[in-house]
GUKOLVO-631776 format. One record per residue (C-alpha): residue number from 1; x, y, z; chain; residue in three letters. Coordinates in nm, 3 decimals. Each point is the difference from the previous one (the first is absolute). Example, Ala and Ser with C-alpha at 12.3 -4.5 7.8 and 13.67 -1.06 7.14 Angstrom:
+------+---------+---------+---------+------+--------+
| kevo |    east |   north |      up | palo | drenro |
+------+---------+---------+---------+------+--------+
|    1 |   1.230 |  -0.450 |   0.780 |    A |    ALA |
|    2 |   0.137 |   0.344 |  -0.066 |    A |    SER |
+------+---------+---------+---------+------+--------+
***
This chain:
+------+---------+---------+---------+------+--------+
| kevo |    east |   north |      up | palo | drenro |
+------+---------+---------+---------+------+--------+
|    1 |   4.786 |   0.722 |   3.343 |    A |    MET |
|    2 |  -0.147 |  -0.212 |  -0.279 |    A |    ASN |
|    3 |   0.208 |  -0.302 |   0.080 |    A |    SER |
|    4 |  -0.110 |  -0.343 |  -0.111 |    A |    LEU |
|    5 |   0.221 |  -0.291 |   0.097 |    A |    MET |
|    6 |  -0.032 |  -0.320 |  -0.199 |    A |    LYS |
|    7 |   0.123 |  -0.335 |   0.129 |    A |    ILE |
|    8 |   0.011 |  -0.288 |  -0.248 |    A |    SER |
|    9 |   0.039 |  -0.344 |   0.155 |    A |    VAL |
|   10 |   0.052 |  -0.289 |  -0.239 |    A |    LYS |
|   11 |  -0.068 |  -0.343 |   0.148 |    A |    LEU |
|   12 |   0.043 |  -0.341 |  -0.156 |    A |    SER |
|   13 |  -0.177 |  -0.317 |   0.113 |    A |    PHE |
|   14 |   0.249 |  -0.291 |  -0.025 |    A |    PRO |
|   15 |  -0.275 |  -0.260 |   0.049 |    A |    LEU |
|   16 |  -0.266 |   0.192 |  -0.186 |    A |    GLY |
|   17 |  -0.310 |   0.144 |   0.167 |    A |    ALA |
|   18 |  -0.377 |   0.012 |  -0.028 |    A |    LEU |
|   19 |  -0.194 |   0.287 |   0.158 |    A |    PHE |
|   20 |  -0.374 |  -0.046 |   0.045 |    A |    TYR |
|   21 |  -0.048 |   0.370 |   0.073 |    A |    THR |
|   22 |   0.152 |   0.295 |  -0.185 |    A |    ASP |
|   23 |   0.375 |  -0.001 |   0.071 |    A |    ILE |
|   24 |   0.012 |   0.377 |   0.054 |    A |    VAL |
|   25 |  -0.305 |   0.005 |   0.229 |    A |    ASP |
|   26 |   0.141 |  -0.288 |   0.201 |    A |    PHE |
|   27 |   0.343 |   0.161 |   0.034 |    A |    THR |
|   28 |  -0.138 |   0.344 |   0.079 |    A |    CYS |
|   29 |  -0.228 |  -0.138 |   0.272 |    A |    GLN |
|   30 |   0.292 |  -0.196 |   0.149 |    A |    SER |
|   31 |   0.216 |   0.312 |  -0.010 |    A |    PHE |
|   32 |  -0.255 |   0.208 |   0.191 |    A |    TRP |
|   33 |  -0.043 |  -0.277 |   0.257 |    A |    ARG |
|   34 |   0.375 |   0.023 |   0.063 |    A |    MET |
|   35 |  -0.010 |   0.380 |   0.035 |    A |    VAL |
|   36 |  -0.288 |  -0.030 |   0.246 |    A |    LYS |
|   37 |   0.177 |  -0.270 |   0.198 |    A |    LYS |
|   38 |   0.314 |   0.213 |   0.027 |    A |    LEU |
|   39 |  -0.186 |   0.312 |   0.113 |    A |    ASN |
|   40 |  -0.325 |  -0.083 |   0.178 |    A |    CYS |
|   41 |   0.016 |   0.011 |   0.380 |    A |    VAL |
|   42 |  -0.375 |  -0.003 |   0.050 |    A |    ASN |
|   43 |  -0.104 |  -0.314 |  -0.188 |    A |    ILE |
|   44 |  -0.337 |  -0.041 |   0.174 |    A |    ASP |
|   45 |  -0.137 |   0.337 |  -0.115 |    A |    GLN |
|   46 |  -0.117 |   0.111 |  -0.342 |    A |    LYS |
|   47 |   0.221 |   0.251 |  -0.179 |    A |    CYS |
|   48 |  -0.269 |   0.267 |  -0.013 |    A |    VAL |
|   49 |  -0.046 |  -0.012 |   0.379 |    A |    ASP |
|   50 |   0.365 |  -0.037 |   0.096 |    A |    CYS |
|   51 |   0.132 |   0.296 |   0.206 |    A |    PRO |
|   52 |   0.349 |  -0.069 |  -0.141 |    A |    LEU |
|   53 |  -0.098 |   0.009 |  -0.367 |    A |    LYS |
|   54 |   0.153 |   0.341 |  -0.077 |    A |    ASP |
|   55 |   0.343 |  -0.130 |   0.101 |    A |    ALA |
|   56 |  -0.039 |  -0.334 |  -0.178 |    A |    CYS |
|   57 |   0.195 |  -0.056 |  -0.321 |    A |    GLN |
|   58 |  -0.249 |  -0.263 |  -0.117 |    A |    TYR |
|   59 |  -0.293 |   0.241 |   0.038 |    A |    TYR |
|   60 |   0.179 |   0.285 |  -0.176 |    A |    ARG |
|   61 |   0.149 |  -0.204 |  -0.285 |    A |    LEU |
|   62 |  -0.333 |  -0.172 |  -0.076 |    A |    THR |
|   63 |  -0.168 |   0.337 |  -0.051 |    A |    GLY |
|   64 |  -0.170 |  -0.017 |   0.342 |    A |    GLU |
|   65 |  -0.087 |  -0.368 |  -0.019 |    A |    ASN |
|   66 |  -0.082 |   0.005 |  -0.373 |    A |    PHE |
|   67 |  -0.258 |   0.275 |   0.047 |    A |    THR |
|   68 |   0.192 |   0.233 |  -0.231 |    A |    TYR |
|   69 |   0.321 |  -0.050 |  -0.204 |    A |    TYR |
|   70 |   0.272 |  -0.244 |   0.108 |    A |    PRO |
|   71 |   0.358 |   0.119 |  -0.045 |    A |    ALA |
|   72 |   0.127 |  -0.336 |  -0.129 |    A |    ILE |
|   73 |  -0.137 |  -0.145 |  -0.323 |    A |    ILE |
|   74 |   0.066 |  -0.344 |  -0.151 |    A |    PHE |
|   75 |  -0.052 |   0.038 |  -0.374 |    A |    LYS |
|   76 |  -0.264 |  -0.239 |  -0.126 |    A |    LYS |
|   77 |  -0.115 |  -0.097 |  -0.348 |    A |    SER |
|   78 |  -0.352 |  -0.098 |  -0.096 |    A |    LEU |
|   79 |   0.107 |  -0.360 |  -0.052 |    A |    PHE |
|   80 |   0.293 |  -0.133 |   0.200 |    A |    GLU |
|   81 |   0.183 |  -0.325 |  -0.060 |    A |    GLN |
|   82 |  -0.096 |  -0.276 |   0.243 |    A |    SER |
|   83 |   0.201 |  -0.303 |  -0.119 |    A |    LEU |
|   84 |   0.381 |   0.008 |  -0.004 |    A |    PHE |
|   85 |   0.217 |  -0.279 |  -0.137 |    A |    ARG |
|   86 |   0.329 |  -0.105 |   0.159 |    A |    ASP |
|   87 |   0.234 |   0.301 |   0.029 |    A |    ASN |
|   88 |  -0.251 |   0.235 |  -0.160 |    A |    GLU |
|   89 |   0.007 |   0.354 |   0.140 |    A |    SER |
|   90 |  -0.231 |   0.285 |   0.094 |    A |    TYR |
|   91 |   0.085 |   0.366 |   0.066 |    A |    THR |
|   92 |  -0.182 |   0.207 |   0.261 |    A |    PHE |
|   93 |   0.002 |   0.377 |  -0.058 |    A |    ASP |
|   94 |  -0.066 |   0.189 |   0.323 |    A |    ILE |
|   95 |  -0.042 |   0.377 |   0.027 |    A |    TYR |
|   96 |   0.051 |   0.227 |   0.302 |    A |    PHE |
|   97 |  -0.176 |   0.337 |  -0.009 |    A |    ILE |
|   98 |   0.195 |   0.306 |   0.121 |    A |    GLY |
|   99 |   0.176 |  -0.027 |   0.332 |    A |    HIS |
|  100 |  -0.135 |  -0.353 |   0.057 |    A |    SER |
|  101 |   0.317 |  -0.112 |  -0.180 |    A |    SER |
|  102 |   0.170 |   0.025 |   0.340 |    A |    THR |
|  103 |  -0.183 |  -0.326 |   0.078 |    A |    TYR |
|  104 |   0.125 |  -0.186 |  -0.306 |    A |    SER |
|  105 |   0.193 |  -0.239 |   0.227 |    A |    SER |
|  106 |  -0.334 |  -0.172 |   0.067 |    A |    TYR |
|  107 |   0.029 |  -0.152 |  -0.347 |    A |    VAL |
|  108 |   0.352 |  -0.124 |   0.076 |    A |    ASP |
|  109 |  -0.118 |  -0.162 |   0.322 |    A |    VAL |
|  110 |  -0.307 |  -0.152 |  -0.165 |    A |    PHE |
|  111 |   0.179 |  -0.177 |  -0.284 |    A |    PHE |
|  112 |   0.332 |  -0.075 |   0.168 |    A |    GLN |
|  113 |  -0.100 |  -0.090 |   0.357 |    A |    ASP |
|  114 |  -0.368 |  -0.008 |   0.087 |    A |    TYR |
|  115 |  -0.114 |  -0.259 |  -0.257 |    A |    ASN |
|  116 |   0.289 |  -0.240 |   0.061 |    A |    ASP |
|  117 |   0.025 |  -0.007 |  -0.383 |    A |    PHE |
|  118 |  -0.346 |  -0.149 |  -0.040 |    A |    LEU |
|  119 |  -0.291 |   0.163 |  -0.180 |    A |    LEU |
|  120 |  -0.324 |  -0.191 |   0.039 |    A |    GLY |
|  121 |   0.209 |  -0.298 |   0.115 |    A |    ASN |
|  122 |   0.198 |   0.016 |  -0.323 |    A |    HIS |
|  123 |   0.379 |   0.038 |   0.036 |    A |    PRO |
|  124 |   0.146 |   0.298 |  -0.182 |    A |    TYR |
|  125 |   0.336 |   0.155 |  -0.074 |    A |    GLN |
|  126 |   0.066 |   0.373 |  -0.039 |    A |    ILE |
|  127 |   0.153 |   0.060 |  -0.342 |    A |    ARG |
|  128 |   0.017 |   0.377 |   0.020 |    A |    SER |
|  129 |  -0.096 |   0.278 |   0.240 |    A |    PHE |
|  130 |   0.010 |   0.348 |  -0.153 |    A |    ILE |
|  131 |  -0.088 |   0.333 |   0.163 |    A |    LYS |
|  132 |  -0.030 |   0.316 |  -0.206 |    A |    GLU |
|  133 |  -0.155 |   0.345 |   0.020 |    A |    ASN |
|  134 |  -0.244 |   0.072 |  -0.280 |    A |    VAL |
|  135 |   0.003 |   0.343 |  -0.163 |    A |    MET |
|  136 |  -0.331 |   0.184 |  -0.017 |    A |    ASN |
|  137 |  -0.095 |   0.204 |  -0.306 |    A |    GLU |
|  138 |  -0.301 |   0.210 |  -0.091 |    A |    MET |
|  139 |  -0.189 |  -0.151 |  -0.294 |    A |    ILE |
|  140 |  -0.245 |   0.171 |  -0.230 |    A |    ASP |
|  141 |  -0.246 |  -0.285 |   0.012 |    A |    ALA |
|  142 |  -0.260 |   0.056 |  -0.270 |    A |    GLY |
|  143 |  -0.242 |  -0.293 |   0.021 |    A |    THR |
|  144 |   0.028 |  -0.241 |   0.295 |    A |    ILE |
|  145 |  -0.157 |  -0.344 |   0.024 |    A |    VAL |
|  146 |  -0.045 |  -0.124 |   0.358 |    A |    ILE |
|  147 |   0.035 |  -0.374 |  -0.056 |    A |    LYS |
|  148 |  -0.058 |  -0.124 |   0.356 |    A |    THR |
|  149 |  -0.241 |   0.145 |   0.251 |    A |    ILE |
|  150 |   0.018 |   0.321 |   0.194 |    A |    VAL |
|  151 |  -0.241 |   0.074 |   0.284 |    A |    GLU |
|  152 |  -0.201 |   0.283 |  -0.157 |    A |    GLY |
|  153 |  -0.147 |   0.120 |  -0.328 |    A |    ASP |
|  154 |   0.162 |   0.345 |   0.032 |    A |    ASP |
|  155 |   0.361 |  -0.047 |  -0.114 |    A |    PHE |
|  156 |   0.109 |   0.347 |   0.110 |    A |    LYS |
|  157 |  -0.127 |  -0.067 |   0.353 |    A |    ASN |
|  158 |   0.155 |  -0.349 |   0.014 |    A |    VAL |
|  159 |   0.337 |   0.127 |  -0.118 |    A |    TYR |
|  160 |   0.014 |   0.312 |   0.216 |    A |    ASN |
|  161 |  -0.105 |  -0.178 |   0.320 |    A |    LYS |
|  162 |   0.285 |  -0.246 |  -0.049 |    A |    MET |
|  163 |   0.248 |   0.282 |  -0.074 |    A |    VAL |
|  164 |  -0.113 |   0.191 |   0.309 |    A |    ASP |
|  165 |   0.052 |  -0.308 |   0.219 |    A |    TYR |
|  166 |   0.341 |  -0.078 |  -0.149 |    A |    TYR |
|  167 |   0.116 |   0.359 |   0.037 |    A |    ASN |
|  168 |  -0.120 |   0.031 |   0.359 |    A |    HIS |
|  169 |   0.085 |  -0.344 |   0.138 |    A |    HIS |
|  170 |   0.302 |  -0.112 |  -0.204 |    A |    TYR |
|  171 |   0.177 |   0.334 |  -0.050 |    A |    ASP |
|  172 |  -0.061 |   0.025 |  -0.375 |    A |    CYS |
|  173 |  -0.068 |   0.294 |  -0.226 |    A |    ASP |
|  174 |  -0.212 |  -0.143 |  -0.279 |    A |    TYR |
|  175 |  -0.206 |   0.212 |  -0.239 |    A |    HIS |
|  176 |  -0.377 |   0.047 |   0.033 |    A |    PHE |
|  177 |  -0.203 |  -0.019 |  -0.321 |    A |    ILE |
|  178 |  -0.267 |   0.253 |  -0.098 |    A |    LYS |
|  179 |  -0.164 |  -0.079 |  -0.331 |    A |    ASP |
|  180 |  -0.130 |  -0.350 |  -0.084 |    A |    VAL |
|  181 |  -0.287 |  -0.124 |  -0.216 |    A |    GLU |
|  182 |  -0.138 |  -0.354 |   0.041 |    A |    VAL |
|  183 |  -0.094 |  -0.150 |  -0.338 |    A |    ILE |
|  184 |  -0.100 |  -0.359 |   0.093 |    A |    SER |
|  185 |  -0.056 |  -0.189 |   0.324 |    A |    ILE |
|  186 |  -0.082 |  -0.349 |   0.133 |    A |    ARG |
|  187 |  -0.058 |  -0.122 |   0.355 |    A |    GLN |
|  188 |   0.191 |  -0.308 |   0.121 |    A |    MET |
|  189 |   0.091 |  -0.190 |   0.314 |    A |    ARG |
|  190 |   0.294 |  -0.218 |   0.104 |    A |    LEU |
|  191 |   0.011 |  -0.302 |   0.227 |    A |    ASP |
|  192 |   0.017 |   0.061 |   0.375 |    A |    ILE |
|  193 |   0.359 |   0.025 |   0.122 |    A |    VAL |
|  194 |   0.088 |  -0.094 |   0.359 |    A |    LYS |
|  195 |   0.280 |   0.206 |   0.148 |    A |    MET |
|  196 |   0.124 |  -0.077 |   0.352 |    A |    PRO |
|  197 |  -0.228 |   0.257 |   0.166 |    A |    THR |
|  198 |  -0.263 |   0.079 |  -0.262 |    A |    ARG |
|  199 |  -0.220 |  -0.155 |  -0.269 |    A |    ARG |
|  200 |  -0.008 |   0.214 |  -0.313 |    A |    ILE |
|  201 |  -0.291 |  -0.016 |  -0.245 |    A |    LYS |
|  202 |   0.118 |   0.198 |  -0.304 |    A |    PRO |
|  203 |  -0.287 |   0.153 |  -0.195 |    A |    VAL |
|  204 |   0.066 |   0.272 |  -0.254 |    A |    GLY |
|  205 |   0.026 |   0.106 |  -0.361 |    A |    TYR |
|  206 |   0.209 |  -0.025 |  -0.312 |    A |    THR |
|  207 |  -0.027 |   0.275 |  -0.257 |    A |    TYR |
|  208 |   0.169 |   0.231 |  -0.246 |    A |    SER |
|  209 |   0.069 |   0.368 |   0.054 |    A |    VAL |
|  210 |   0.133 |   0.291 |  -0.201 |    A |    ILE |
|  211 |   0.269 |   0.188 |   0.192 |    A |    MET |
|  212 |   0.057 |   0.369 |  -0.054 |    A |    ASN |
|  213 |   0.277 |  -0.013 |   0.257 |    A |    ASP |
|  214 |   0.321 |  -0.181 |   0.091 |    A |    VAL |
|  215 |   0.046 |  -0.295 |   0.235 |    A |    ILE |
|  216 |   0.296 |  -0.143 |   0.192 |    A |    ASP |
|  217 |   0.170 |  -0.290 |  -0.177 |    A |    SER |
|  218 |   0.050 |  -0.189 |   0.329 |    A |    ASN |
|  219 |  -0.368 |  -0.091 |  -0.006 |    A |    PHE |
|  220 |   0.039 |  -0.191 |  -0.324 |    A |    LEU |
|  221 |   0.195 |  -0.249 |   0.212 |    A |    LEU |
|  222 |  -0.193 |   0.001 |   0.326 |    A |    THR |
|  223 |  -0.353 |   0.044 |  -0.128 |    A |    GLY |
|  224 |  -0.254 |   0.253 |   0.120 |    A |    ILE |
|  225 |  -0.256 |   0.000 |   0.280 |    A |    GLY |
|  226 |  -0.077 |  -0.193 |   0.315 |    A |    GLN |
|  227 |   0.030 |  -0.341 |  -0.165 |    A |    TYR |
|  228 |   0.338 |   0.049 |  -0.167 |    A |    ASN |
|  229 |   0.163 |  -0.236 |   0.252 |    A |    TYR |
|  230 |  -0.244 |  -0.269 |  -0.120 |    A |    LEU |
|  231 |   0.078 |   0.054 |  -0.367 |    A |    GLY |
|  232 |  -0.260 |   0.273 |  -0.047 |    A |    GLY |
|  233 |   0.043 |   0.332 |  -0.174 |    A |    GLY |
|  234 |   0.226 |  -0.123 |  -0.280 |    A |    ARG |
|  235 |  -0.003 |   0.251 |  -0.281 |    A |    VAL |
|  236 |   0.088 |   0.008 |  -0.367 |    A |    GLU |
|  237 |   0.090 |   0.336 |  -0.149 |    A |    ILE |
|  238 |  -0.032 |   0.074 |  -0.370 |    A |    ARG |
|  239 |   0.229 |   0.251 |  -0.171 |    A |    ASP |
|  240 |   0.184 |   0.088 |   0.322 |    A |    GLN |
|  241 |   0.263 |   0.276 |   0.006 |    A |    THR |
|  242 |   0.264 |   0.062 |   0.267 |    A |    SER |
|  243 |   0.036 |   0.366 |   0.093 |    A |    LEU |
+------+---------+---------+---------+------+--------+
***
């Protein structure tokens, strides 16, 4: 199944708020700490060495402790708002890949119970909480611009490795691509991100490619590659056509 569940959570800050770190990074890290706390029964051992890891929801949903492709993605822009005036709002868009949507209640628990209606010590109110399934379409892509980094300079390899993991681990049936030509490339790095059980040092590339193939429209929302949960792999398609 090519099922992508989207949850949009709109919060307002009645007293305003100021975040000194990226609001999406902060919230995503807090969310994963909650998932770990609810699942981990072997807190003194590293995930990679834990004999219970294969049965652990945290390990599976994080793409094997952020080694591969997490099943839950908080959408992130290049520049997120940090200062909110009284009653100003922010909407989190959260995506669940494939059958990981069965764990969507984690988002309910996180925003409605776990935080005690505080985000970074700032009181918030939930203005709306919307769950929807997103339709997937095949798109004749033409030229693609990868605006935020992916982990390799071979777009076909980056894309197909992600598709293979999603199909195998999250019960999806996404399309592999065959014919891609890279036309420009630049190496970049992002700041280190500290997840509950791993420090990630994103180093990769942005570039443009010519596609002689189709891609799945879901990835225009989630991003592509191993860093899509950190805001990586965001793509812009020129002259796209739905098939």
